[in-house]
MARLODREN-383333 format. One record per residue: x negated, y, z of N, C-alpha, C, O, CB in turn. Coordinates in steps of 0.2 Angstrom, whole numbers, plus 5000, padded with zeros to 4 digits. Each point is the difference from the previous one (the first is absolute). Glycine has a CB too. Example, Ala and Ser with C-alpha at 12.3 -4.5 7.8 and 13.67 -1.06 7.14 Angstrom:
BEGIN
493449725039500450065000499650065000499549995003501449955003
499350114990499650065001500450055003499750065001499749914989
END
This chain:
BEGIN
449952965482500550054999500649995005500249945001499550084987
500650035015500649995005500649984996500150014994499450075014
501049894995500749994997500350064998499850065002500349845005
500350104988500450064997500750005002500449964998498850044992
501050055014500750025001500350034994499850054998500049965015
500849964985500350034994500450065001500450015005499749884991
499750165000500450075000500749984997500149954998498850125001
501549985001500750004997500049984993500349964997500150125012
499149964988499949984992499849934999500249974995499550165003
499849855006499749934999500549955002500049954996498950095006
501549985003500549955001500549994995500349944998499650095014
500350024984500550004995499649964994500449964997500150155006
498949894996499749964995500049935002500149954996499150155001
500649895010500049935002500749974999500049944998499250095011
501350004993500749974999500249994993500349954998500050115013
499549984985500250004993499649944996500249984995500150145005
499149865003499649954996499949935004499949954997499550154999
500749905011499949945003500449944998499749954999500150125011
500949944988500449954998499849974993500149954998500850105009
498850004989499849984993499449965000499849964995500750145001
499149905010499349975000500049945005499549965000500050144996
501049895008500049955005500749965000500550034998498750045009
500749864994500649965000500350005007499749985005499849954986
501150105009500450015007500249945003500149995006500350124990
499649835000500249945003499449965002500149945002500950064991
498450025008499449975003499850045006499850064999499949894989
500350025017499750035006500650035004500550034998498450004996
501149965013500550025004500150085001500550035002499349875004
499650144993500150075001500050044993500050065001499449925010
500549994984500050034993500650044999500050064999499349854996
501350065005500650034999500250055006500250064999500249844994
499450085013500250045006499650065000500350065001499949845005
499250104992499650065000500250054994500150065001499049885004
501150034989500250044995500750045001500050064999499449864994
501150045010500650035001500050055006500350055000500349854996
499050095009499850055006499850064997500250065001499649855007
499750094988499750064997500550034995500050075001498949884999
501550024996500450034996500650045004500250054998499649864993
500550055014500550035004499750065004500450055001500249845000
498850115001499750065004499950064995500250055002499249875006
500450064986499950054995500750044998500050064999499049884997
501550025005500750024998500350045006500650024999499549884993
499650105013500350035006500449965004500450035004499550084990
500149835005500549955004499749985007500449975004500150004985
498950045012499749985006499750065003499550034998500249864998
500650135010499850065003499350005004499849945001501450095000
498650035001499350005003499449994996500150024994500549935015
498950024993499450004996499849925000499949975004499750155000
500349864989499649944999499350024997500050044996501149905002
498450025004499450014998499849944995500149945002499550125009
500349964983499949944995499350024997499850054997501449935000
498449975004499250004999499849944996500349955000499550125010
499749944986499749954996499249995001499750055003501249974988
498849935007499349995001499650054996499550025002500749865001
500150134991499750054995500550024995500549974999498449985002
501050114996500550034995499650024994499550035001501350005009
499549964984500749974999499949924999500649975000499850144995
499049865005500049934999500049965006499549975002499850054988
501349985014500049975006500149935000500349974995500250135009
499349865001500249935000500349985007500149945002498950044990
501150075012500449995007500350075002499850054998499349865005
501550085000500450055002500349995007500149945002500250084986
499750045016500349995006500650065001499950054998499049905007
501650034998500550045002500150005007500149955003500550034987
499350085013500150015008500550045002500150064997498749935004
501649995004500650045002499750065004499749995006501149914994
499250164998499850065004500450035004500649975002498750044989
500650055011500450045004500750024998500150004994498850055010
501649955000500650024999500449954996500650014998499050105002
500149834998500449944997500449975006499950025006499349964985
501349985008500449975005499649965005499549964997501550044995
499150005014499649965005500049934998499549975001500850115008
500249894989500049934998499649994995499649945000501550055004
498850054991499549994994499350005003499649974998501350084994
499050005012499350015003499849935004499449985000500850155001
500349845002499949945004499949944996499549965001501150095008
499949944986500049934997499750014993499949954997501150025010
498950094990499750014994499450055000500050044996501249944999
498450015010499550055001499550004994499950054997500149935015
499849964985499650004994500349944995500249955003498850095004
500949984987500149954995499450004995499850054998501549965003
498549934997499350004997500149954993500349955001499150075010
500450014984499949964994499350004998499750055000501549984996
498549915002499350004997499949954995500449955000499350095012
499849974984499849954995499449975001499849954997500850124995
499049955013499449975002499850015007500250055003499449964985
500049955015499850005007499750075002500150035005499849844995
499650154996499650065001500550065001499950055004499149904990
501550065001500450055000500550005007500150065002499949944985
500249945015500450005006499550025006500350045004500449874991
498750075005499650015005499950085001500050035005499449864994
500550144995499950075000500650045003499950055004499449944986
501349995008500650045003500049985008500150055004500549944985
499349955013500149985007499550045004500150015006500449884991
498950125001499450035003500150075001499650035004499749874993
501150134999500050085000500450025006500650005000499450004987
499650035018500450025006500450064999500450025004498649945002
501050084988500450054999500749984997500550045000498550034997
501049865001500749984998500349955005500650005001498950014988
500149955015500249955005499850025006499450015002500549904990
500650105013499850025007499949945004500549975003500150144996
498849875002499949935003500150015008500049955003499250024987
500850095012500150015007500749995003500250005006498950084993
501449914996500750005002500249934998499749964995500550165003
500449865004500449944998500350014994500350064999499849905013
499950004983500450014994500249934997499849955002499550164996
501149904996500249944997499950004992500150064997500849935012
498849964989499950004992500549964997500149945002498750075000
501650014994500649974997499849964994499650024996501150075008
499649854995500049964994499249994998499950024994501350035002
498449935009499349994998499949934998500149965004499650135005
500049914985499949934997499549965004499650025003500650034986
500049885012499749965004499249994998499649995004501549954997
498850074992499350004998499550065003499449995000501049954989
499950115014499750055002499850005008499750045003500850034988
499849875012499950005007499349995002499850035005501349924996
498450014996499350005002499750075000499650025004500449864991
500250165000499750074999500250045006499650045003500449954984
500750015014500250045006499749985006499850045004501349974990
498849925008499749985006499350025000499850025006500949884994
498950104995499450035000499950075002499650025004500149904987
500850125006500050085002500250015007499850045003500449984985
500349945014500250005007499449995005499950045005501249924992
498549995001499449995005499550064999499750025005500449864993
499850154996499650064999500350065005499650045002500149924986
500950055012500350055003500249995008500350045003500249994986
499349915013500249985007500749995002500250015005498850064997
501449914993500749985000500049935000499749964997500750144997
500149875011500149934999500249974994500450044996499949975016
499549944985500249974994500749975000500249995005498649984993
501550034996500749985000500149935003499649964998500650124992
500349915014500149935003500749984998500450054997498849975013
501049924991500749984998500550045003500650024997499049875002
500450145007500550045003500050074997500550035001499349915010
499750084985500050064997500350004993500050054996499049985011
501249914990500149994993500749984999500349955003498550024995
501650064998500649984998500049984992499950044996500750035013
499449874990499949974993500650014996500649985002498549945002
500950104990500650014995499849984993499450004998501050095009
500149894989499949984993500350064996500650025002499349855001
499950144991500350054996500349974994499749964997499450125007
501649944995500449974995500150064995500350055002500249865005
499450084987500250054995500549984996500149944999498750105000
501650004998500649984996500050044993500350054999500449935011
498950004985499950034994500649994995500050034995498849965007
501649965000500549984995500750025002500249995006499149924990
501250115000500750015002500349945002499949954997500250154995
500349905013500349945003500749994996500350054997499149975014
500849924989500649984996500650045002500150025006499549874993
500850134996500650055002500549975004500250035005499650014984
500449895011500549985005499850005007500450015004499949924987
499050075010499850005007499950075003500050025006499449884992
500750154997499950075003500650054999500150045004498749944993
501550014997500650044999500649985003500550045000498949994990
500749915012500649985004499849985007499549965001501049994988
499950075015499949995007500249935002500449974996499750155007
499749855003500249945002500749995002500349955000498550035004
501550084997500750005002500350064997499850065000499949895011
500950044986500350064996500250055005500250064997500349864995
499650075014500150065005499450045002500150045004500949895000
498550054993499350035002499950064995500049994994499649905012
500250174997499850054996499250025001499849995005501450054995
498549984995499350025000499950085001500350034996499449864997
500050135012499850075001499350015002499649964999501650065004
498750045000499450015003500050025007500650025003499050024986
499949975015500050025007499850075000499650034995500149865009
500550155001499850075001499750005007499949965004501050084989
498850025009499750015006500449995006499849985005499650114990
501349915004500549985005499949935002500349975005500550124992
498949874999499949925001499449995003499849945001500950044989
498950075012499349995003500049955006499649965001500150154994
500849915010500049965006500249924998499649965003500850145003
500049894989500149934998499449974998499849945002501450094995
498450004998499449974998499549995005499649955000500650114989
499749995016499550005005500249945004499549975003500450154997
500749865002500249945004499849944996499849955003501150125003
499349934988499949934996499349994998499849944999501450084997
498450035003499349994997499649975005500050025006500150074986
499549865006499549975004499550045003499749995006500549914988
499650165003499550055002500450065003499650055002499649914990
501450035009500450065003500050015007499749955004501050044987
499650065012500050015007499850075003500450045002499449844999
499650134998499750075003500350064997500249994994498849955009
501050115000500350074997499650024994500350024995500050015016
499049964989499750024994500249954994499950034994499150015013
501249904994500249964994500750024998500150014994499349895010
501050125000500750034999499950064996500450014995500149945015
499150104992499850064996499849984993500250034995499550035015
499949894989499749984993500649974996500050024994498849965011
501649984998500649974996500450064998500349994994499649905013
500350164997500450054998499750034993500450024995500050005017
499050004989499650034994500149954994500150034994499150035014
500749884992500049954995500750004997500050004994499049935011
501550064999500750004997500250064997500450004995499849925014
499550144993500250064997499650014993500250054996500150005015
499149924988499650014995500049954994499950024994499450045014
500749884994499949944995500649964999500550005004498350005000
501349974990500649964999500149945005499549975003500350064985
500849955013500249945004500649974997500350024996499250035014
500649884992500549974997500449965007499649985004499850004984
501250035012500449975006500649974997500450034996499150065012
500749854995500649974998500550015006499849995006499649924987
501250115005500550025005500649954999500249984994499550145007
500749865004500649974999500650055000499950065000499749845006
501050084994500650044999500150055006500350054999500249864994
499350075013500050045006499450055000500050045005500649865001
499050104989499450045001499549985004499550045001501350054997
499249855004499549975004499449984996500049984994500849985014
498650054995499449994996499849925000500049975005499650154998
500349854991499949935000499249994999499849955002501450034993
498550065001499349994998499750074997500450044998499849835001
499250145002499750064997499249984999499749965003501150125003
498949964989499350014999499950074998500450044997499549844999
499550145006499850074999499350014997499549965002501250075008
499250014985499450014997499650055004500250055003500349944986
498849995012499650035005499650064996499950004994500049895013
499750154997499650054997499549984995499750034996500550045014
499649874992499449964996500349964994499649964998499650055012
501449994989500349964994500349935002500349984995498950094998
500649915012500349935002500750015002500250045003498749925001
501549984994500750005003499949965007499749955000500950054988
499750035017499949975007500650025004500550024998498249985001
501249985008500550015005500649964998500550015003499150115000
500349834993500649964998500349965005499649975004499850024985
501250015012500449965005500749984997500350044998499050025011
500849884992500749974999500450005007499749965004499949974985
500950105012500450005006500549955000500349995006499550134995
500449844994500549954999499849954995499650024996501350065007
499349864998499849944996500450014993500550045000499349895009
499950054985500350004994499650034994500350034996500749985011
498449994994499550024994500050074999499850034995500449865000
500150155010500050084999499350035000499950054996501249955010
498449974998499450024999499750004993499750044998500149935014
500349974985499749994994500450054995499650024995500149865007
500950134999500450044995499750075000499950034995501149905008
498950105003499750075001499350004997499850054997501049985013
498849924991499350004998500050004992499650034997500049925014
500850004986500150004993500150064997499750034995500749865006
500150155002500250064997499550055001499950044995501249945008
498550035002499450045001499549994995499750044997500549975015
499649924987499549984995500250034993499550034997500249875010
500950094991500250024993500050074999499850034995500849875004
499650145007500050074999499350035000499950044996501249965011
498549974997499350024999499749994993499650044998500249945015
500349964985499749994993500350044995499750024995500249865008
500750144997500350054996499750074999500050034995501149915007
498550085004499750065000499349994997499650055000501049985010
499249914989499349994997499549985006499449994998500950084992
499949925016499649995005500049925002500449974997499850155008
499349864999499949935002500349995007499750025005499349974987
501549975008500349985007499549955003499749964997501550065000
498749995010499649955003500250005008500350055002498749964990
500849945011500150005008499449965003499749964997501650055001
498750005009499549965004500449955004500650025003498650074997
500649855000500449955004499549975005499549974998501350004992
499450035016499549985006500049924999500449974999499950135009
499149884993499849934999500549955005500249954997498650095000
501349995009500449955004500850014999500449965003498750055005
501150034987500750004998500149964994500150024995500050105009
500049814998500149954995500750014996500049984994499249945013
501350104997500650014997500050054995500349994994500249985016
499250094991500050054995499549984994500250014994499950085015
499449874992499649984995500449954995499950014994499050015013
501549944996500449954996500550044996500149984994499749935015
500550144994500550044996499750034994500250004994500550025016
498750014991499750044995499849954994500050014995499550085014
500249854993499849954996500649984995499949994994499149975014
501550024996500549974996500550044997500449984995499549935013
500250154994500550054997499850064997500450044997500349915011
498650074993499850074998499550004994499750054999500649995013
499549904986499549994994499450045001499850054996501249944997
498650005013499450045001499449984996500049944998500550085014
499150034988499349984998499650025006499950065002500249974986
499649915016499650015006499350034998499749984995501049935011
499150134998499350034999499549954999499949965004500450145003
499449894987499549954999499450015004499649955000500850044988
499450075015499450015004500149975007499550005003500350104990
500849885009500149975006500350045005500350054998498749895000
501050045008500450045006499650065002499450014998501149885006
499850155000499750065003500350015007500449965002499550094987
499850005014500150015007500250075002499750054997499549855005
501250115003500050065004499549995006500149965004501150074992
498350015004499449995004500150065005499950064999499349884993
500850045015500150055005499350005004499749955002501550044999
498550074999499350015003500050055005499550025003500049944986
END
């Protein structure tokens, strides 16, 4: 049987039941896929997302694909996100030419390391070069299921610092500071995110930005940057984590493997639960 593309009604059922039956703190794409689907269903992600499963309703694998009219940056860096519970289900989704356009270049986001042999196998079948080191950005997933200590979150490192949020007018600043920023399509995406999703920003008395973090369409807090020394980055992230927890959602982030400084801060100050299933990759094909 072919894979099943979810209708609006089926997507509603998927969103209402997925979190009840899956542990969002296991697997790099579990929470990511759930929050993407929920935000899309709520009208917070424009354009078309294609969400498909290996079978319905007893699915064991899910794919989210950035379709037409979504932001160009999402199409480039978030082309596909995959969740699977067994090898055969993953193979079925990857081999479906109606879901995956193997004739084009694309990126698979937050792809679990354990799936790389399967992906390489399908690449050979489709005549695509198998993933190499140059095509892989390795990241680790940190979840924050617990409220962080009040002194670290409700009091700023400096009494002259205030906590606010960013608006679309700050898009240029974020675009310059973010490691993936720069191109016009990224700036366009940042404007949309700042207008649609929560953010936290620390300001000094002069109104200058000291640090910020932004919730992404897929539920991750990211684009985090400290512009000045003094634990301001930890301060804004702590505040974001606790705010997300108050809504009943699960805060999480991706930390690139080569960013030892960020990993140390997360480990020592943010009480993470690292994904027990291991690391994942952004795979460019």
